[in-house]
C-alpha positions in Angstrom: 13.7 34.8 -22.6 15.2 34.4 -19.1 14.5 31.3 -17.1 11.4 31.5 -14.9 12.7 28.9 -12.4 15.9 27.6 -11.0 16.8 24.1 -9.9 18.3 23.6 -6.5 21.7 23.1 -8.1 21.4 26.4 -10.0 20.3 28.1 -6.8 23.4 26.8 -5.0 25.7 28.0 -7.8 24.0 31.4 -8.0 24.2 32.0 -4.3 27.7 30.5 -3.9 26.6 27.9 -1.3 26.9 24.2 -1.1 24.2 21.9 -2.5 23.3 20.6 1.0 22.9 24.2 2.2 20.7 24.9 -0.8 18.4 21.9 -0.1 18.2 23.1 3.6 17.2 26.5 2.4 14.5 25.4 0.0 12.9 23.4 2.9 12.8 26.6 5.1 9.3 27.9 5.9 8.5 30.9 3.6 11.1 30.1 0.9 9.4 30.1 -2.5 9.4 26.7 -4.2 7.3 24.7 -6.7 7.4 21.0 -6.3 6.7 18.9 -9.5 6.9 15.3 -8.5 10.2 14.9 -6.7 11.7 17.9 -8.4 12.0 21.2 -6.5 12.1 24.4 -8.5 12.5 28.0 -7.3 10.6 30.7 -9.2 13.1 33.3 -10.2 11.1 36.5 -9.4 9.8 35.1 -6.1 13.4 34.2 -5.1 14.6 37.8 -5.9 11.8 39.2 -3.7 12.6 36.8 -1.0 16.3 37.6 -1.1 15.6 41.4 -0.9 13.1 41.0 1.9 15.4 38.7 3.9 18.6 40.7 3.3 17.0 43.7 5.1 16.3 41.8 8.3 18.7 41.9 11.2 
């Protein structure tokens, strides 16, 4: 079974961006996140849809 969520650290590694950039990204309006206590998780499927949708914008 594939992971259903990514941590911010995993998101940074997958996207090839720095950790501070990843934290800035997850705080962006419209970016899919789940907050559990102080922990921020990114739902994998919602992230894929967000990435496709935002890569098509100019």
